[in-house]
C-alpha positions, 0 to 999 in steps of 0.5 A, spaced: 579 233 589 572 230 588 571 223 588 571 220 581 564 217 578 567 213 573 574 209 571 578 209 564 578 202 562 581 203 555 584 208 551 585 207 543 588 211 537 585 210 530 591 210 526 589 209 518 582 209 516 580 202 516 585 199 520 584 196 527 584 201 533 591 201 537 590 200 545 595 204 549 596 205 556 596 212 556 595 218 551 596 225 550 590 229 549 591 236 545 586 242 546 582 242 540 584 236 537 584 230 540 589 224 542 596 225 539 597 220 534 590 219 533 587 220 525 581 224 528 586 229 531 589 231 524 583 234 521 580 241 522 582 243 529 576 244 534 571 239 530 566 236 534 569 229 533 575 229 537 574 223 541 569 218 542 567 216 549 563 209 550 561 207 557 563 200 559 556 197 560 554 199 552 560 195 550 558 189 554 551 189 552 554 189 544 558 184 546 564 187 542 572 188 544 575 194 545 576 199 539 571 195 535 566 201 535 572 206 534 572 209 541 578 212 544 576 212 551 572 206 554 569 209 561 566 204 567 561 207 572 558 212 568 552 212 563 554 216 558 548 216 554 544 219 559 549 225 559 547 232 555 551 235 550 555 240 553 557 236 559 564 237 561 568 231 564 575 231 567 579 225 565 584 224 570 587 230 573 589 234 567 584 233 561 577 236 561 573 234 555 566 237 553 561 232 550 558 235 543 553 230 541 551 222 541 555 218 536 550 216 531 551 209 528 553 208 521 552 202 516 559 200 517 557 197 523 553 192 519 560 189 517 562 187 524 555 184 525 549 184 521 544 187 525 549 191 529 547 198 526 540 197 530 542 194 536 547 199 537 542 205 537 543 209 543 549 205 545 554 208 540 557 213 545 558 220 545 563 225 541 567 230 545 572 235 544 578 237 548 578 243 552 584 242 556 590 237 554 594 233 558 596 226 559 590 221 561 592 213 563 588 207 563 585 206 570 584 214 571 578 217 574 573 220 571 569 226 574 563 230 572 564 237 572 559 243 570 555 243 563 556 248 558 549 252 558 551 255 551 553 248 548 548 246 542 543 241 543 543 236 538 536 233 536 537 226 537 536 222 531 530 216 531 532 209 529 531 209 521 
């Protein structure tokens, strides 16, 4: 098995809209859906926002607690913002995800802290879809796999 390039530090589920994220020690990823029990997994299958992955360095730089950016997976040791759309990642030994596009900060962030919208630009994480489901746990390794050559290449928006 390849050496992990990162480590899962936190797994979180979005329950109902407007409620805090729930941290869990393990989650079941469903192919084409996201995490079982996460509200985003109940939406249209195969959407581009099944999971939100955030790197731990961005989390620390923004001085926020786990789940405050509505992320599902916090990863240490892997600079997610530098990875292209279509990059595939192995989460643990079972789950494979593909990055779809950077998560664009929205005005809801201003409710957390004035100025956070601008501050979080380029540090908001990456949206991903689940290609292969399975169980993933806090502490599992994360490995870079291949890049899907046919993945759409989204235009990275500029700061307003």
